[in-house]
VEXDREN-2710 file (C-alpha; in Angstrom, 1 decimal):
% VEXDREN-2710
k/r/px/py/pz
1/MET/10.9/8.9/18.8
2/ASN/14.0/10.8/17.7
3/ASN/15.6/7.5/16.6
4/VAL/12.4/6.4/14.8
5/PHE/12.1/9.7/12.8
6/ALA/15.8/9.6/12.1
7/ILE/15.5/6.1/10.6
8/ALA/12.4/7.2/8.8
9/GLY/14.2/10.1/7.2
10/VAL/16.9/7.8/5.9
11/VAL/14.3/5.5/4.3
12/ILE/12.5/8.5/2.6
13/LYS/15.8/9.7/1.2
14/GLU/16.7/6.2/0.0
15/LEU/13.4/5.8/-1.8
16/TYR/13.6/9.0/-3.8
17/ARG/17.2/8.4/-4.7
18/ARG/16.2/5.2/-6.4
19/LYS/14.6/5.2/-9.9
20/ASP/11.5/3.1/-9.0
21/PHE/9.2/6.0/-8.2
22/TYR/10.2/8.1/-11.2
23/VAL/10.0/5.2/-13.7
24/LEU/6.5/4.2/-12.5
25/PHE/5.2/7.8/-12.3
26/VAL/6.5/8.6/-15.9
27/MET/5.0/5.3/-17.2
28/THR/1.6/6.1/-15.5
29/ALA/1.7/9.7/-16.8
30/LEU/2.6/8.8/-20.4
31/LEU/0.0/6.0/-20.7
32/SER/-2.7/8.2/-19.1
33/LEU/-1.9/11.2/-21.3
34/LEU/-1.8/9.0/-24.4
35/LEU/-5.2/7.5/-23.6
36/GLY/-6.5/11.0/-22.7
37/SER/-5.6/12.4/-26.0
38/VAL/-7.8/9.8/-27.8
39/ARG/-11.3/11.0/-28.7
40/PHE/-14.2/8.8/-29.7
41/PHE/-17.1/10.9/-30.9
42/ASN/-16.8/13.1/-27.8
43/ASP/-18.5/10.4/-25.8
44/ASP/-18.7/11.2/-22.1
45/GLU/-18.1/7.6/-21.1
46/ILE/-14.6/7.8/-22.5
47/VAL/-13.7/10.0/-19.5
48/ARG/-14.8/7.2/-17.1
49/TYR/-12.6/4.7/-19.0
50/LEU/-9.7/7.0/-18.8
51/LYS/-10.2/7.5/-15.0
52/GLU/-10.5/3.8/-14.5
53/ILE/-7.3/3.0/-16.4
54/CYS/-5.4/5.8/-14.7
55/LEU/-6.5/4.7/-11.2
56/LEU/-5.6/1.1/-12.0
57/LEU/-2.1/2.2/-13.0
58/ILE/-1.8/4.3/-9.8
59/TRP/-2.8/1.3/-7.6
60/ILE/-0.4/-1.0/-9.4
61/SER/2.5/1.5/-9.2
62/THR/2.0/2.3/-5.5
63/LEU/1.7/-1.4/-4.6
64/VAL/5.0/-2.1/-6.4
65/ILE/6.6/0.8/-4.6
66/ALA/5.3/-0.2/-1.2
67/ILE/6.1/-3.9/-1.4
68/THR/9.5/-3.6/-2.9
69/THR/10.5/-0.8/-0.6
70/ALA/9.4/-2.5/2.6
71/ALA/10.7/-6.0/1.5
72/ARG/14.3/-4.8/1.1
73/GLN/14.6/-2.7/4.3
74/ILE/15.8/-5.3/6.8
75/PRO/17.6/-7.6/4.3
76/ALA/19.5/-4.7/2.8
77/GLU/20.7/-3.6/6.3
78/ARG/21.9/-7.1/7.0
79/GLU/23.6/-7.6/3.7
80/SER/25.5/-4.2/4.0
81/ARG/26.1/-5.0/7.7
82/THR/24.9/-1.5/8.7
83/ILE/22.3/-3.1/11.0
84/PHE/25.0/-4.0/13.6
85/PRO/26.3/-0.4/14.3
86/LEU/22.7/0.8/14.0
87/LEU/21.5/-1.5/16.8
88/ALA/24.6/-0.6/18.8
89/LYS/23.8/3.2/18.9
90/PRO/21.7/2.1/20.9
91/VAL/18.7/1.7/18.8
92/GLY/16.2/-1.0/19.9
93/ARG/14.8/-3.5/17.4
94/TRP/11.3/-2.1/18.0
95/GLU/12.6/1.4/17.1
96/LEU/14.2/0.0/13.9
97/ILE/11.0/-1.6/12.9
98/ALA/8.9/1.5/13.7
99/GLY/11.4/3.7/11.9
100/LYS/11.4/1.6/8.8
101/PHE/7.6/1.4/8.7
102/THR/7.2/5.2/9.3
103/GLY/9.7/6.0/6.6
104/CYS/8.1/3.7/4.0
105/TRP/4.6/4.9/4.9
106/LEU/5.5/8.6/4.7
107/ALA/7.3/8.0/1.4
108/CYS/4.3/6.2/0.0
109/GLY/2.1/9.1/1.1
110/ILE/4.3/11.6/-0.8
111/ALA/4.1/9.3/-3.8
112/LEU/0.3/9.1/-3.5
113/VAL/0.0/12.9/-3.4
114/VAL/2.0/13.2/-6.6
115/PHE/0.0/10.5/-8.3
116/TYR/-3.4/11.8/-7.2
117/PHE/-2.5/15.4/-8.0
118/PHE/-1.6/14.3/-11.6
119/PHE/-4.8/12.3/-11.7
120/GLY/-6.9/15.3/-10.6
121/LEU/-5.3/17.5/-13.2
122/LEU/-5.9/15.0/-15.9
123/THR/-9.6/14.4/-15.1
124/ALA/-10.3/18.1/-14.4
125/SER/-9.1/18.9/-17.9
126/ARG/-11.7/16.5/-19.3
127/GLU/-14.6/17.0/-16.9
128/HIS/-14.0/20.6/-16.0
129/ALA/-14.6/19.9/-12.3
130/TRP/-12.5/19.1/-9.2
131/PRO/-14.3/16.9/-6.7
132/GLY/-11.6/17.5/-4.0
133/THR/-13.3/15.8/-1.1
134/THR/-13.9/12.6/-3.0
135/TYR/-10.3/12.5/-4.3
136/TYR/-9.0/13.2/-0.8
137/GLN/-11.0/10.4/0.8
138/ALA/-9.9/8.0/-2.0
139/MET/-6.3/8.9/-1.5
140/TRP/-6.6/8.7/2.3
141/LEU/-8.1/5.2/2.2
142/HIS/-5.4/4.2/-0.4
143/TRP/-2.7/5.4/2.1
144/ILE/-4.2/3.4/5.0
145/CYS/-4.4/0.3/2.8
146/LEU/-0.7/0.8/1.9
147/GLY/0.1/0.9/5.6
148/MET/-1.2/-2.6/6.0
149/VAL/0.6/-3.7/2.9
150/LEU/3.9/-2.2/4.2
151/ALA/3.5/-3.9/7.6
152/LEU/2.8/-7.2/5.9
153/ALA/6.0/-6.8/3.7
154/LEU/8.1/-5.9/6.8
155/LEU/6.8/-9.0/8.5
156/GLY/7.8/-11.1/5.5
157/SER/11.3/-9.5/5.5
158/VAL/12.0/-11.0/8.9
159/VAL/10.4/-14.4/8.1
160/PHE/11.7/-15.1/4.6
161/THR/15.4/-15.2/3.9
162/ALA/15.2/-13.9/0.3
163/GLN/13.9/-10.5/-0.6
164/SER/12.5/-11.7/-3.9
165/SER/10.5/-14.5/-2.2
166/ASN/9.1/-12.0/0.3
167/ALA/8.1/-9.6/-2.5
168/THR/6.5/-12.3/-4.6
169/ILE/4.5/-13.8/-1.8
170/CYS/3.3/-10.4/-0.7
171/PHE/2.2/-9.6/-4.2
172/ILE/0.3/-12.8/-4.5
173/VAL/-1.4/-12.3/-1.0
174/VAL/-2.3/-8.7/-1.6
175/VAL/-3.7/-9.3/-5.1
176/GLY/-5.6/-12.3/-3.9
177/ILE/-7.2/-10.3/-1.0
178/LEU/-8.1/-7.5/-3.4
179/PHE/-9.8/-9.8/-5.8
180/VAL/-11.4/-12.5/-3.7
181/GLY/-11.1/-11.4/-0.1
182/GLY/-14.6/-9.9/0.0
183/HIS/-16.2/-13.1/-1.4
184/LEU/-14.7/-15.6/1.1
185/HIS/-17.6/-15.2/3.5
186/GLY/-20.1/-16.1/0.8
187/VAL/-18.0/-19.1/-0.1
188/ALA/-17.8/-20.2/3.5
189/LEU/-21.6/-20.0/3.8
190/ALA/-22.0/-22.0/0.6
191/MET/-19.5/-24.7/1.7
192/GLY/-20.7/-25.3/5.2
193/GLY/-19.1/-27.9/7.5
194/VAL/-15.5/-27.8/8.6
195/GLY/-14.3/-26.5/5.3
196/GLY/-16.7/-23.6/5.6
197/ASP/-15.5/-22.9/9.1
198/ILE/-11.9/-22.7/7.9
199/VAL/-12.7/-20.4/5.0
200/SER/-14.8/-18.2/7.4
201/ALA/-11.8/-18.0/9.8
202/VAL/-9.6/-17.0/6.9
203/TYR/-12.1/-14.3/6.0
204/TYR/-12.2/-12.8/9.5
205/GLY/-8.4/-13.1/9.9
206/ILE/-7.1/-11.5/6.7
207/PRO/-6.6/-7.7/6.4
208/HIS/-9.5/-6.6/4.2
209/LEU/-7.7/-4.5/1.7
210/GLU/-10.6/-4.5/-0.7
211/TRP/-12.5/-2.2/1.6
212/TYR/-10.1/0.5/0.7
213/ASP/-10.4/0.2/-3.0
214/VAL/-13.0/2.9/-3.8
215/ARG/-12.1/3.5/-7.4
216/ASP/-15.7/3.2/-8.5
217/LEU/-16.6/6.0/-6.2
218/VAL/-14.2/8.3/-8.1
219/ILE/-14.8/6.9/-11.6
220/HIS/-18.6/7.3/-11.5
221/ASN/-18.6/10.5/-9.3
222/TRP/-20.9/8.9/-6.7
223/GLY/-20.1/11.5/-4.0
224/ARG/-18.2/11.4/-0.8
225/ILE/-18.0/8.6/1.8
226/ASP/-19.7/9.2/5.2
227/TRP/-17.0/10.5/7.6
228/LEU/-17.9/7.9/10.3
229/ILE/-17.3/5.1/7.8
230/LEU/-14.0/6.7/6.8
231/GLY/-13.0/6.9/10.5
232/GLY/-13.9/3.3/11.1
233/ALA/-11.9/2.1/8.1
234/THR/-9.0/4.3/9.3
235/LEU/-9.1/2.8/12.8
236/TYR/-9.3/-0.8/11.4
237/GLY/-6.3/-0.2/9.1
238/MET/-4.2/1.3/11.8
239/LEU/-5.0/-1.4/14.3
240/TYR/-4.2/-4.1/11.8
241/SER/-1.0/-2.4/10.8
242/GLY/0.0/-2.2/14.5
243/PHE/-0.9/-5.9/14.9
244/LEU/1.4/-6.9/12.0
245/LEU/4.2/-4.6/13.2
246/GLY/3.9/-6.3/16.7
247/LEU/4.3/-9.7/15.1
248/THR/7.3/-8.4/13.1
249/TRP/8.9/-7.2/16.3
250/LEU/8.2/-10.5/18.1
251/VAL/9.9/-12.5/15.3
252/PHE/12.7/-10.0/14.8
253/ARG/13.7/-9.8/18.5
254/ARG/14.1/-13.6/18.6
255/LYS/16.1/-13.6/15.3
256/ALA/19.9/-14.0/15.7
257/LEU/21.9/-11.5/13.8
258/THR/25.3/-12.9/12.7
259/LEU/28.1/-11.5/10.7
END
């Protein structure tokens, strides 16, 4: 575990030395503050629109951070040739994968805390309330979702040769799941036959990232999620992340590393 946490620490430092996080946070903050300064007849619904836009920007920003950060980990090590002395330390390939994932996940968690703290301050200034439990649950589920996204991007980094191809495919897959993943079962039932069976298999096989998008809960102040449901979603996300990391290790351990 010392090797895993050492690698994770390097990943965290690398992320916060880059400008990705700062640029995305400043853009999100400026757009949200600009929209928050607009008043339309003191309508209470405007606060909901502001929360919706701000949360959408947070989701977009964190997905960009997660996918681009994870997608470049293994390719960057290979291009700079630092992966060879790293694996000769000795650091096993599984430790390298686990360390990269842990670092990316913790870094995304820190970014989420910053984003959601800003979001909480912004909405509290308009609603004069701080529903801490609801925001914590939304942030926690968001973090679990990013864990699956990171594991998927790491898997892509050992499958695809180009970092840009991996990031693009991951974006398409993640956005596709978020928008249509929850509807695939209904489509399968409507299709029937072999086609329906295939769609149904896809529905049960994909990581259901859409379960973790609880923005409506925060936007409309619908109250907290039952803790048992939250625990079940957490367990599912961690198990699926572990499954993807296991696949990443199986592919990576068979991959030849050449100078």
